N, C-alpha and C positions, 0 to 999 in steps of 0.2 A: 035369332038375336042379331041386331043390327050391328055393320061392322063398325061402329065408332065407339062399343062399348067392349068392356071387358070383366072376367066374372072372376071376383077377388076371395079365396079361401081362408078361415082364420084358425087360429089353432083350437078353436071347440068346435071343429067341421063345419061351421056356419058359414054362408056364402052371400055374396051380395056383389049387383053389378054396377060400374061407374064408367065413366066416361074415357075412355082409350087416351092416355095422357096425363092422366088424373096423379097427382104425388101422392107418396105416403102422410104427408102431410094432412091433403085433401081426405084422406080415408079414415084418416083418426080423428080429425074435425067430424067426420060424419059419425062418429060414433060417442065422442063424450070431446066437449072443449079442455076437460081436463087432462084426461089423454094427450091430445095434441101438445097441450102446455109439458109435461112430462116426457113425452118422448124423445129421445134423444136420436134413435135411427131406426130403420126397418132391417127387415130381416124377411128379405125376396127369394123365396125358393131356396133358402139357405144360405142365400148368399147376405153378407149386412151392407146395407147401403144406405147413402145420405137421404134424409129425412124427403128432400125436396127434389129425388130425383123424378122425372116421370116414370108411369107404371105404363107399357105399349102391349104387355099380353096379360093374357090368364095368369093368376101366380097364388101361390099360398104365403099368407103376411103375418110376420107377428112383428110387434112394435118394441122397442129395446127401449127402458129406464135404466135411472142408475142401480138401482138392485141388481140388475142382470149384466151376467161379468163380459158379455159382449157390449153392453152399456156403457160402462165405466171405460173398456177400452178403447172406445172411442171419442170418448170423453175426453181422456188422456191423452189420444193422440194429438185432437185439436188443441189441447194445452200446451202441447208442444211446439204446436205452430205458431201460438198467441207466445212463448216464450221466446222462441227467434226471431217476432218480429218485433219484443221487446229491446232484446240485442242488437237487433239490426239499428234500433232509433238512437242505444246508447254508443253503439261500435260501429260506425256504417263500414268499417273496413273488415269487417268478420266476414269470413267464407264460410258456409255451414255444409256438412256431411248428410249423415241423415240423424231422424229423429223418432223414433217409434214408442207406442206406450208400449209397457211392459207388466208385470202381474199387479206391481204397487209404483203406478204411476207411470212415469216417463224420462224419457234422454234424449239430448240432442248434441251431438259431437260439433263441435266449432273450433275452426283455425281461426284464434285471435290474434294473428300475425306477429307472435311472439308474447303478448302481454300474457302475465300472470293472473288470473282472477282470484281473487280473494273474498272472505266472506262479505267484506263491506260492500265490493260488486256484485254481488247476490244477492244480496239486500235490497240496492239499488235496482237491479233486473225485477225481482219480485216484486216492489212499488210501483213498476211500470207496466207490467203486466195487470195488476190490479187497475190501472188507468185508464188499459188498453179496454179491458175488458169491458168497462161501466159503458161504451161505447156501442155495446150490441150489435157490433156490423156482421153482415152474411159471412159464413164460409161458402164461395162460390168455386163451383167445380168447371173446368174448359177443357175441352178436350183439343190436342194438338200435333201438327205430325212432328217428326225427327227432327226435320230440317228446322221448324219453328221454335223447337225447345234449344235446340243447340245455337241456332242466334241468340235467344234469349239471353241464353247463359254465356253467350259470347261477347254481346254488346251490351244489353242493358244492366246484369251483372254478371259482369268475368268470373266466374265460380269452377275451377278445371273439377273439382268432387263430383258437382252434379253433371259436368259433361259426361266425363267418365261413365256415370250410371247411365244417363242417355244412349251413349254408344253401345251397350249392352243389351237394349230395349228390343223387341222385338214386336208387344202388342200395343195395344193402343196407349198412347202417352196423355197424361192429363196434369194439368196445374192447378192448385189450390188457391184463392188469395180470399185474406181480409183484410179488410184497412190499406194498408200500406206494404203489405207481405203478399208475394209472391214465391210458390213452392211447387216442385215436383213431387210429386202425391198421386197414388193408386186411390187414395182416403180410406175409409169413411170419414165423414166428420159431422159433429152437432150443425144444428140449424144455423147458430150465432154465438158471439162471444159471451154472450149475456148471463148464461147461467154458470158461466168460470166465475165463481162469489169469492173464491179464498184460494190463495195460492202459498205454497212452501218450497222453497227449494233447499236440496236436502245436502249435498257435498258434489264435488269435482271428482274425478280423475281423469288419468291420461288413458288415451285409448288409440292403438295405431288406426291408420285409415283402411280399412278391408281386414283389419286383424295381422295386417302383416307389420312386423317389425323391422321390417327394412324400407317399410315408408313412411309419411309424415306423421308426429304422434299430434292428434288433436285435442282438446279440451272437454269433458264428458260430463256435462251440467244435467245432475239427478233433482227431479222434481216431483211433486204431487197435487193435485188442485179438488178442491169439492166445492158442489153447490150448498153447503151448509157449514156455517161454523163449527156445529157440534160435531161433526162429521170429521173437520180436523183436528180440534181439539182432543176428539177420541183417539185420533191418529197420530198424534203427538205423545199421548198418555202412552199407547201401547209402543212409540219407538223408543219411550225413555225406559219402559221395561226391558225392552227387546236390548236396548245396551246392559243394563244389569244381568242380563242371563244370555249374553254374547256367550258363547260356548268355547271363544279362545280364552275368552278371562276367567270362565269359572273354571277351564281346565288346566291353569295356573295356579288360581286359587286352590283347588280341591286334589292337586298334584296326581292330575291324569294322565298328562302328556305332553310331550314338548318338540321343538321343531329347533334345529342347529344349523348353521350356515355350512359347518363343515362336511356334516352329514347331506345336505344339498336341500333346498327350498320343496316344498310339498311333499316330504319325505316323514311323516311324523315319527317319533319314537316312543313308545309306551312306557310311562313310570310302573312301580308294583301296581298300585291301587287301580292305575287305569288297564292293567294288562288281568286284573282281577275281574273288574268290571266286563271287558271283553270276554273274558274265559268264561263267566257266568253265563252271557247272552248265547253264546255259543255253545255250551253244555246243554242249556234250556232247549234250542232248537236241535242239536244233536238227539238228542231223549226222546224227543216229540216224532222227527225222522225214525228212529228205530222203531217205535211202536208202531211207525205207518209202512212198514217195509223197505225205506231206503237202505242202499247199502254204502259204507263210508270206502271212499276212494281218497288215492294221494296223488299226484300230480308234477311233474318238475316246473320250476320256475321260467326255463325257455324249451324253445322248440325249432326243429328245423324250418327253414324258410317254405321248403316244401310243403310243410304242413298246412300253415296258415295260406299258402296260393291256393291249394285242394279247396280250402273252407271259404277264400275269397277276400279274407282279412288282411292280406296283402297281394297286391300295394293297395288295392280299392280304398284302406283306412289308413295309409301311409303315416300321411300328415299327424296323426295323434297318435305314433307309433315310436319310441326311441330305436333310433338306425342298427341297420340289420348289423351282427357280427359275421363277415364274410371270411370264410377260410378258401374260397378257388376262385381269384379275380376273373377266371376266365369264364366257370361254368355258372358262377355267380350264387353259388352255394354256401350254406352259413346257416346261422341259427337267429331269433329272433325272441327279444324278452316277451315272453307271455302276456298279450292284448287281453286274450279271453279264457276261460275254462272250455270249450263246449268243442275246439275240434280233441282236446283230449279226452273229454268222456265219450266223443264218439269212438276214436281209436279202442278206447277199452271195451267197448262192445261190439266194437267189427273183431276183437280177439279172439272171440268163440262164435259158433254157428246157435242161430237161435231158432227154435220151433215158437209157434203161437204160446203154447204152454206156458213159456218159460216168460212170456208178457205180463205186466208189465216190468221193465228193467228199471230198475230206480236208483242214479249212482248220484250222492250227494259228496259235496267237498268245500272246505271252506281255503279258496284256495285265492292266493295272492296273484293280483296282475299289475300291468304297470301300463301309464299313458303319459305320451309327451305332452304336457300340458305347458302354454305358455306363461310365463311367471307373473304377467298382469292380472290373470283367470285361477290363479291360486288363492283360497280362500280357508285357512283354517281346515277343520276334518271335511267339509262340503265338497272343495273341490283339491284335489290330491295327486301325486304322481305313481302310487303304489296303493294300493288299498285290498283288500281282502271281500271277496266276494261269498254271499251264503249260496255258492251256486250249486242246485241241481239240475238231473236232465230226466226225464223219464220216456223211454222209447216203450212205444206202445200200439196196438191194435186202431181202427180207426174207430170201430165201436167201444172202446175204450177210453175216449176221449174225454166224454161227459164225465165219469166217476171220477178220472183222475183230477180234474179241472175242480168237483168237488170235493176232492179231499184237500186239494192245495188251497181251496178258500176257507176250507175249515180251519186249517192250519194258520192260515194271515188273521184269523178271524182270534186266534188265541194269540198269538204276538200280539196284535192290538191291544186287547185284553188285558194281557198282563203288564204292558206299558202303560195304560192308563189313555191311549190314544180314541177316545170314545166318540167322535164325529169325523167322520167319512164317508167316500160313495165310491161306486165301482166305477171305472171308465171302460166300456166296450168299445175297442179299436175293431172296426169292420173294413173290407174295400170300399171303392170309388165305385158305384154302381154304374157310373157314366164311363167308367174306361177302364175295364178289368183286363187289359192286354198287357197293364204292369207287374202284373202278381204271378208269382211262379205256382204250378201245378194246375189239377183242374178245376171247372168250376164247379163238378158235383161236388168234392171232395171240400172245396171252401165253402160252398152252402150246408153240408153238414157239419163242419166243424165250427161255422159260426152260432148254427143252431143250437148246437151242445153246449157252447160256449151260454148261448140266453138261459136254457133250458137249466145250466147249473145253478147261474147266478140265480135263476126265481127259485129254483128249489132250496136254495140254502139262505132264502130270504134277505136277497143283498139290494141294495138300493144303488142299481145301475145306472149308466146312460149310453147311448151308442152314441160315437164319435163315427160316423163313416167318412171312408177316406183316410184314416189315422191309422189304417193296419199296416207293417210291415211289408215288403212284397212277397217275404216270403214266409208270412201268416196271419192270422191275426191275433190279440191279444186282448189280457184283462189288467189294468192297473189300478190298484187303490192310492186311491186320492185322498189324503189323512190333512187334515184341521187340525194345528197345534195350539196351545195356550193362548197363543200370541194373534192366533185368527189368521196365520199364513196359509197356504195350502202347500203341500208337498207329497210329490207321487214317492210312496213307499211300498215295496210291494210290487213284482209283477210277476204273468204268466205268461209266456211266449209261445205259441202253436210255431212249428217250423216245418215247413215241407223242403226249403234248400239243400239244408246240410246232409238229409239222409239221402236224398239225391246229389248229389255231388261227391258223398263217399260210398256212393252206390252200397249202401247197407240193406238187408236182407233178415226175414226169416221165414220159416217154411209156414205155409197156413195147414189149416186143416182140409184141403184137397191136393196136401203134399206139392203145390206149387210155389214159386217165390215171391213174398211181396215186399213193400218197401213200408216200413213202420212210420211211424208220427214220433215226431221228436218233440219235448216242450219244455222250454226252459222256464226254471223257476228258482224266482229268490226274494222270500219274503223280507229281508233287511236290505238287500240289495246290495251295498257295500257296508260292510263293519262300520267303517269311519263317518261315512256320511251320516246313516242310521244313529250314529252313537253321537254326534255334532246335533242335527235335530233333536235327537232324545234330552239333550244335557238343557238346550234352552225351551224345548216344552216343559219339562219338570224345575227347570231352574236351579238344576243342582241335587236336588232333594228327589235322589231316586226311591222307585219302590222298595219296600225293606228286603225281599228275596233278591235284587239285584244290586242292593248297596255295597260299595266295596269294604266299607267296614261298617258293620252293621251295628257292633256295640264296641265303646268306649268305659274302660273299668275308671272311677278314677277313686285312688285312696285320697282322704283326706289329710294325711300327713306320712311320713317315712315309716312309723308303726306300723302300717296295715297293710302295707306292700306287701306283705308276705301273702296275707287273706288276699289282695288282688292277684297275685299270681297263683292262688290256689284254686280260683272263681274262672278264670282265663281258660285251662285244659279242660273246664266240664263244658263251657261254653263251645270250644271246636270242638269236642268230641261229639257233641248235638249239632256238627254242622254249621256252628253260626261262626261269623268272620269277628273276632275280636280281639283288642289289644289293651294293655295296661300301659295307662298313663305315670310313668315312675319319675318324671319333674319334679323339681321343687319347690314349683309352683304353688301356688294357692289354690285353695280347692273352685275358689270363686272364678279365679281364671280358667283353670283349666275346664270349668263348665265350658266358658265362653269360647275357647278352644276347639272343642268340641262342636258346638253351636255354628262357629263358621265355616266348619269343613263338614257340616249338615250330617254328621252320624244319628241317624234312627235312635238310637238307645244309649244313655249315660247312666252308669251304675255307680253310684257315691257308697263307697265304706268307710267304716270308721269302728267305733268299740262295740256299739248296740251292735252291729251288723254282723262284726265277726262271732260277737258273743252269742248271736241269735240262730248264723249259719243263712243270713238275707240279705238282700241290697235293698238297697234306695233307687228305684227305677223312678228316671227323668226323660220324657220323651222330645226329640227334638220339636222347640216351637212350643212348647207347652213350660208352664212354671211350676206343674205340682207335680209333688211325688208321691209314688207308695212304696210303702216295705212289704216285700214279696220275700218267701224262700225262693232261693235260686232254682231249684227244681223247678217252681212253680212260674219261676219268668222263663225259662227254655220252654216250657208246655206253651206256656202264652204265647213268643213269638214264633214258634214253630205253628203252633194251630192258625194266627193269622196269615201264615206264609202260604199256607197249605191251602187256608180260605180263600185267600186269593187267586192262587193260578187255578185252584178248580172252577171258581167264576167266570174267569178268563175262556 
């Protein structure tokens, strides 16, 4: 083959030769004009690149469109630059920090030199973005030297934020330009501004430069853009639904949890109904764990610094931890609020000697841990300073890894099914094959572990995607990526292999050969943290929990004071059948009582009056349904128990 030709391999395995220096756009156009119009970027040997960058060597190429995750990310990255150009046009004195794409849209951190950005300002910026996008000017990449970059941000655009970023760069430095705007950026970007048809700027927030509260506070502007109006309309509709389902709002209205300044930011307090919700979730998982051979343990909320120094959690993750409680200033000895449960579980395993016959050892705990999150990063239950993890650690032989992963996958599927999370994928994070030096443990063990996870996922019919280079340095892992009712993706549940802690703590078991061997450690948490999981769950179901989980499953509504006695006779029968029931003994009308129960999203309302008392029946009204059916109390109990049993059995 001539030296001026390269071979391009496509996702289906087919190949084609092109002139060296052909761009991704050229390749797309040679396949179909429609593909060239729709392509936003090209994935070249796994790296997302501008569509107009030349291809100099043989490569595997995949074209990214709007429906691809990385296609959207590139679109939104370019939109952040377009917003910055609009801001620059309106506020020439503004200085720019960073402007990345995020899961839903983008943001840019901007120093407006003391100006407060109002909703009217956002509307003006939005209109300017639409105007600038219509020019359909290209995003052009330009490589510069470090001196050239520093000179630009000193002489042409005096920007201390960009200079600071440049000073820290050792790799190739690139600028991107579109229209009258130039930005320090690695890329990639879409070919031009034209596809950005519809823009919506969402809100602003304060953001300390580089996340350091001792430095300047910038204005972070969040936005999102789309190539079609129907996509924007659907987003706005979902956003309005999300506001109605906001777990912070529903948490207050349903009386699940509260926060108090005297207690401290990021430290939720669970009210009686929220506590019942938590405990029902915990009991559900604990029962499943007991069936699978897990042993419950309880560990303290603090530990000696030495424990976390051995594990590596201190001082390496010191910034996310509360300050240690030092006992001896000379030696530095003291205690630390528990940031993780795993070092404690390691010490429980090490408490006695183990034979290969004892393995696997499965230790489980709902353990509370603490993180010193910055106040600006706190958000309801999804980002807190004290949270409870459904933590379990499995200590096993290398040969047992696959079966343990299969069991954990099965447990995770049961949890997701019981809570109506029907859309999810699994993500398998493996090593970066190009740089294995940053991983602990020998290559052969990693190969076996990664293959065991692949086989476990395959044998459990799990829709799994591999993410090279995403593994932690101490082992590969599997995460469940769940899509909620609002179309958002959440990482709920993780299984992590760990070769590091057994090594650091010198854990052993005696093998069949009478030699000492190092166990493999598996971290496992189907919920992750109870707080975050419940926050996501509230928004997923809009506070309408499955019957088995609802904090109050039944409310009994006497139509008048004369029938309160019958209502109070029915309630204990329900409670004896393990149904969570309450009598509304207020003087309100039955219509008001029904409305109140509906507002509280209680699954069943039992209206009782003279006819029901005489016949020993209840008039059953289901949440969200107007019709009532009159049945004997025993039949109602059987109906609800059957529904709950069938739901949990199906999961």
